C-alpha positions as CSV (number, residue, x, y, z in Angstrom):
1,M,-10.9,54.1,65.2
2,T,-12.1,55.2,62.1
3,E,-13.7,58.2,60.7
4,E,-16.2,58.5,58.2
5,I,-16.8,61.5,56.2
6,V,-19.3,62.3,53.2
7,R,-18.5,65.2,51.0
8,S,-20.9,66.3,48.5
9,L,-19.6,67.6,45.2
10,S,-21.1,68.6,41.8
11,V,-20.1,67.9,38.1
12,A,-21.8,69.8,34.8
13,G,-24.8,70.9,37.3
14,V,-25.1,67.3,38.7
15,P,-24.6,67.0,42.1
16,F,-23.3,63.8,44.2
17,A,-21.2,62.6,46.4
18,Y,-18.2,60.2,47.8
19,R,-17.8,58.9,51.8
20,L,-14.2,58.7,52.8
21,L,-13.1,56.2,55.8
22,R,-10.0,57.2,57.1
23,S,-7.8,54.3,57.8
24,G,-6.9,53.4,61.4
25,S,-6.0,50.1,62.9
26,G,-7.2,50.8,66.7
27,A,-7.1,49.0,70.0
28,G,-6.8,45.2,68.7
29,G,-6.6,45.9,65.0
30,P,-3.9,44.8,62.1
31,A,-1.2,46.5,62.9
32,P,0.1,48.8,59.4
33,L,2.0,46.8,57.0
34,P,5.2,47.8,55.0
35,V,4.5,48.9,51.6
36,P,7.9,48.5,48.9
37,G,7.3,48.9,45.5
38,P,5.5,51.0,43.2
39,G,3.1,52.4,45.5
40,A,5.9,53.8,48.3
41,G,7.5,56.6,46.0
42,P,9.6,59.5,48.0
43,D,6.0,61.7,46.7
44,A,3.3,59.5,48.1
45,A,2.0,62.0,51.1
46,W,-0.7,59.3,52.3
47,V,2.0,57.1,52.5
48,P,3.5,57.0,56.2
49,Q,6.8,55.3,56.7
50,V,6.0,54.5,60.7
51,P,8.6,52.7,62.9
52,H,7.1,49.2,63.9
53,P,8.2,47.7,66.8
54,E,8.6,44.2,65.1
55,R,10.9,45.6,62.2
56,T,12.8,48.4,64.6
57,P,15.4,47.3,66.8
58,G,14.9,48.7,70.3
59,A,11.5,50.0,69.3
60,G,9.0,50.0,72.4
61,A,6.1,52.2,70.8
62,L,3.2,50.6,69.0
63,P,2.8,51.2,65.6
64,R,0.7,54.5,64.7
65,P,-2.8,53.9,63.1
66,G,-3.4,55.0,59.6
67,P,-2.7,54.2,55.9
68,V,0.2,52.4,54.6
69,T,-1.0,52.6,51.1
70,E,-2.7,55.4,48.9
71,P,-6.4,55.7,49.3
72,V,-8.4,53.5,47.4
73,V,-11.1,54.5,45.4
74,V,-14.1,52.1,44.9
75,L,-16.1,52.4,41.9
76,G,-18.9,49.7,41.6
77,G,-21.3,48.0,39.0
78,A,-25.0,49.9,37.8
79,L,-26.8,50.9,40.9
80,Q,-24.3,50.1,43.0
81,G,-24.1,52.8,46.1
82,M,-21.4,54.1,48.7
83,Y,-22.7,52.2,51.2
84,G,-22.6,48.8,49.4
85,W,-18.6,48.0,50.1
86,P,-18.5,46.6,54.2
87,Q,-16.2,44.2,53.2
88,M,-13.8,46.4,51.7
89,D,-13.9,48.6,54.6
90,D,-12.8,45.6,56.7
91,H,-10.5,44.6,54.8
92,L,-8.8,47.7,53.1
93,G,-9.6,49.7,56.3
94,P,-6.7,49.1,58.1
95,V,-4.2,49.6,55.9
96,A,-5.9,52.5,53.6
97,D,-8.5,55.2,53.3
98,V,-11.3,53.8,51.7
99,V,-13.4,55.9,49.1
100,T,-17.0,54.8,47.9
101,A,-19.1,56.9,45.7
102,D,-22.5,57.5,44.8
103,L,-21.6,58.9,41.1
104,P,-24.0,60.6,38.6
105,G,-27.1,58.4,37.9
106,M,-25.7,56.3,41.1
107,G,-27.4,55.8,44.8
108,S,-28.3,59.6,45.9
109,A,-26.6,61.6,43.2
110,G,-28.6,63.1,40.3
111,A,-29.6,62.0,37.3
112,L,-27.2,62.0,34.4
113,P,-27.9,64.1,31.5
114,P,-28.9,63.2,28.2
115,G,-25.7,61.9,25.7
116,P,-22.6,60.3,26.2
117,S,-21.8,60.1,29.9
118,A,-18.2,58.6,29.7
119,A,-16.5,62.0,30.1
120,L,-19.2,63.4,32.3
121,L,-18.1,60.1,35.1
122,R,-14.0,60.6,34.7
123,E,-14.4,64.4,35.5
124,A,-16.8,63.3,38.6
125,V,-13.8,61.1,39.7
126,T,-11.5,64.1,39.2
127,R,-13.4,65.6,41.5
128,I,-13.2,63.1,44.0
129,V,-9.5,62.9,43.8
130,D,-9.1,66.8,43.6
131,D,-11.1,67.0,46.9
132,L,-9.4,64.3,48.4
133,G,-5.6,66.1,47.8
134,A,-4.3,62.5,47.3
135,P,-1.3,62.6,44.8
136,R,-1.9,59.0,43.8
137,I,-4.3,56.9,44.4
138,N,-5.4,53.0,43.8
139,L,-8.5,52.1,41.9
140,F,-11.1,49.5,42.5
141,G,-13.7,48.7,39.8
142,F,-16.0,46.1,39.2
143,S,-18.5,45.8,36.4
144,Y,-20.2,49.0,35.1
145,G,-17.3,50.6,37.4
146,T,-14.4,49.0,35.3
147,A,-15.2,51.5,32.4
148,I,-15.1,54.3,34.6
149,A,-11.6,53.4,36.2
150,F,-10.1,52.0,33.2
151,D,-11.0,55.2,31.4
152,W,-9.7,57.4,34.3
153,A,-6.7,55.5,34.3
154,R,-5.5,55.8,30.7
155,H,-6.4,59.6,30.9
156,H,-4.3,60.2,34.4
157,P,-2.1,57.5,34.7
158,G,0.8,59.2,36.7
159,R,-2.3,59.6,39.6
160,V,-2.5,56.3,40.0
161,A,-0.7,54.1,41.8
162,R,-2.2,50.7,41.1
163,I,-5.5,49.1,39.7
164,A,-7.6,46.3,40.0
165,L,-10.7,45.3,37.6
166,G,-12.6,42.9,38.1
167,G,-15.7,41.4,35.6
168,V,-14.7,43.5,33.0
169,P,-17.2,43.6,30.5
170,T,-15.0,43.9,27.7
171,H,-17.7,42.0,25.3
172,V,-21.8,42.0,25.5
173,S,-23.1,39.2,22.9
174,P,-26.6,40.2,20.7
175,A,-28.2,37.5,22.6
176,Q,-27.4,39.2,26.1
177,R,-28.5,42.9,24.5
178,E,-31.6,41.3,23.4
179,H,-32.1,40.2,27.0
180,W,-31.8,43.3,28.3
181,Q,-34.1,44.9,25.9
182,R,-36.7,42.2,27.2
183,A,-35.5,43.1,30.9
184,V,-36.0,47.6,30.1
185,E,-39.5,46.5,28.3
186,R,-40.8,45.2,31.5
187,M,-40.2,47.8,33.1
188,T,-42.0,50.1,30.6
189,A,-44.9,47.9,31.0
190,G,-45.0,49.0,34.5
191,D,-43.3,45.6,36.0
192,P,-40.2,46.5,38.4
193,E,-40.5,43.2,39.6
194,G,-40.1,41.7,36.0
195,L,-37.0,44.3,35.4
196,A,-35.1,42.9,38.7
197,T,-35.8,39.3,37.7
198,L,-34.4,39.4,34.2
199,A,-31.7,41.4,35.1
200,A,-30.8,39.2,38.0
201,E,-30.9,36.3,35.5
202,A,-29.0,38.5,33.1
203,L,-25.7,39.1,35.3
204,M,-25.4,35.6,37.1
205,C,-24.7,32.2,36.3
206,M,-28.0,30.1,36.1
207,D,-26.7,27.0,34.9
208,P,-27.3,24.1,37.6
209,E,-24.4,22.2,36.5
210,R,-22.1,25.3,37.5
211,Y,-21.3,25.4,41.3
212,V,-21.4,29.2,42.4
213,H,-20.7,29.7,46.5
214,R,-24.1,31.2,48.2
215,G,-25.4,31.1,44.6
216,A,-29.1,30.9,45.6
217,L,-28.7,33.8,48.3
218,A,-26.6,35.9,45.9
219,Q,-29.6,36.1,43.2
220,R,-32.1,36.7,45.7
221,Y,-30.1,39.6,47.0
222,V,-29.0,40.8,43.7
223,R,-33.0,41.2,42.1
224,R,-33.8,42.4,45.8
225,S,-31.3,45.1,45.3
226,F,-32.6,45.9,41.8
227,L,-36.2,46.0,42.8
228,H,-35.6,48.1,45.8
229,A,-33.4,50.9,43.8
230,L,-35.7,50.6,41.2
231,R,-39.0,51.7,43.3
232,T,-36.8,54.5,45.8
233,S,-34.6,55.8,43.1
234,P,-36.6,58.3,40.7
235,H,-33.8,57.9,37.6
236,A,-32.3,54.3,38.6
237,A,-34.1,52.8,35.5
238,D,-32.9,55.4,33.0
239,S,-29.3,54.4,34.9
240,L,-29.6,50.5,34.6
241,V,-30.6,51.2,30.7
242,R,-27.8,53.8,30.1
243,A,-25.3,51.4,31.6
244,L,-26.1,48.5,29.9
245,G,-26.4,50.4,26.4
246,D,-23.1,52.3,27.1
247,R,-20.7,50.6,24.7
248,P,-17.6,50.9,27.0
249,D,-13.8,51.2,25.3
250,F,-11.7,48.6,26.6
251,S,-9.3,49.3,23.8
252,G,-5.7,51.2,24.0
253,G,-4.4,49.2,26.7
254,L,-2.6,50.6,29.8
255,T,1.1,51.2,30.6
256,G,3.0,52.4,33.5
257,V,0.5,51.3,36.2
258,P,0.6,48.2,38.4
259,A,-2.6,46.0,37.3
260,L,-4.8,43.2,38.5
261,V,-7.9,41.8,36.6
262,F,-10.0,38.7,38.1
263,A,-13.0,37.4,37.6
264,G,-15.7,34.7,38.7
265,E,-14.8,31.0,36.6
266,H,-18.6,30.9,35.9
267,D,-18.9,34.8,34.5
268,T,-21.3,34.7,31.7
269,V,-21.8,38.3,31.4
270,T,-18.0,38.4,29.9
271,S,-16.0,34.9,29.7
272,P,-13.3,34.9,32.0
273,E,-11.4,33.9,28.6
274,R,-12.1,37.2,27.1
275,Q,-11.5,39.0,30.4
276,R,-7.3,37.0,30.0
277,E,-7.3,38.4,26.9
278,F,-8.2,42.3,28.4
279,A,-5.2,42.1,30.8
280,A,-3.2,40.7,28.2
281,T,-3.6,44.5,26.7
282,V,-2.2,46.2,30.2
283,E,1.3,46.0,30.4
284,G,2.6,43.8,33.4
285,S,-0.7,43.2,34.6
286,R,-1.9,39.8,36.7
287,F,-5.0,37.8,35.5
288,L,-6.5,35.7,38.2
289,T,-9.8,33.8,38.4
290,L,-11.7,33.0,41.5
291,A,-13.1,29.9,41.8
292,D,-16.9,29.0,42.0
293,A,-18.3,32.6,41.3
294,D,-20.0,34.0,38.6
295,H,-20.1,37.7,37.7
296,W,-21.1,38.8,40.9
297,V,-17.9,37.4,42.5
298,V,-17.6,40.7,44.8
299,L,-20.7,39.3,46.4
300,E,-20.4,35.8,46.3
301,R,-16.6,36.0,46.8
302,A,-16.8,38.9,49.0
303,D,-14.1,38.6,51.9
304,D,-11.5,36.7,49.3
305,V,-11.8,39.5,46.9
306,A,-11.1,42.4,49.4
307,Q,-8.2,40.4,50.8
308,L,-7.5,39.9,47.2
309,A,-7.5,43.6,46.8
310,A,-5.4,44.3,50.2
311,H,-2.8,42.4,49.1
312,F,-2.4,43.7,45.7
313,F,-2.3,47.3,46.9
314,T,-0.3,46.7,49.7
315,D,2.7,45.1,47.4
316,R,1.8,42.1,49.3
317,P,2.5,38.2,47.3
318,L,-0.7,36.9,44.9
319,P,-1.6,33.3,44.7
320,E,1.0,31.8,41.7
321,D,-0.6,30.6,38.9
322,R,-2.2,26.8,39.5
323,R,-4.1,26.3,36.4
324,P,-4.6,22.5,35.7
325,C,-4.6,21.4,32.4
326,P,-6.8,21.4,30.3
327,A,-8.6,23.9,32.4
328,T,-7.6,27.9,32.2
329,R,-8.4,28.1,36.1
330,Q,-7.0,29.7,39.0
331,A,-8.7,29.6,42.2
332,Y,-7.7,32.2,44.9
333,A,-10.2,31.0,47.1
334,A,-10.9,27.8,48.3
335,P,-14.4,26.1,47.0
336,G,-17.1,25.9,49.4
337,P,-18.9,23.2,50.2
338,R,-20.7,21.6,47.4
339,P,-24.6,20.5,47.6
340,G,-24.3,17.0,49.1
341,V,-20.8,16.9,50.6
């Protein structure tokens, strides 16, 4: 059985909320897994080591439902709220408490105040972690959320057990910024449909020669999601513009925190090669490329990404580097069926 809790907080007068899905394997669910390595130190109060009948001779009791790794805090892209991660609930729920959030400027939260937002968002994450009462957490960041997660980890490395970052926007070209400016102009002109279309096109691979698993479906979903947010949230447009206009700092590296960086092989926001270069600045990190996906790899390969995160956060083996020459691809997921096959 799982328990869902929504907690309301505030930072600098801005209300926001987070959702906690407490871990529990339940009847017929997966059994807790062993957690060796950096996440299972003696101070990890959220990592109960329970007897398991398959590992303890003579033990007859079933394993107690509960987390086997630190809570996983999921930080998504611009306009992604606390209810947009069902695949994480499914794959991480049996092994960890899962935390998703409407941070300031997102979902049901209040609008961001004028000026730079990095420090305020960092403090919002701190409020969540403090409210959880967890000595350490696992961090999962995607797209815009990678900047928030990486920034928080650099300021609080001792409170991070592991960090996974996907679709890291380390580089946005002048042409991309020009495209986003045209999108913003559509909103100014009272055309949210035009903004939603241009936003989806900017974040997805539109090259028909590159196969993206569920690509057409993902494009329609992303466009509708943007349009819904723009029509229902009074500050969605401002939040989107700020997310696109911010220049997050991914320099400076990170040490002492096990890290995983992953990208869709057709990511056109920031190429896998540039994301691999970023991963090289994080001490001891792993980098993986997922086949047949673009920047929205968490949508196109939702279950694969969630399973990858579950393996990483519980110290289970990750895929080996199988990059064929001359390509620099490492396919974690088996490619989906191609048209005509």
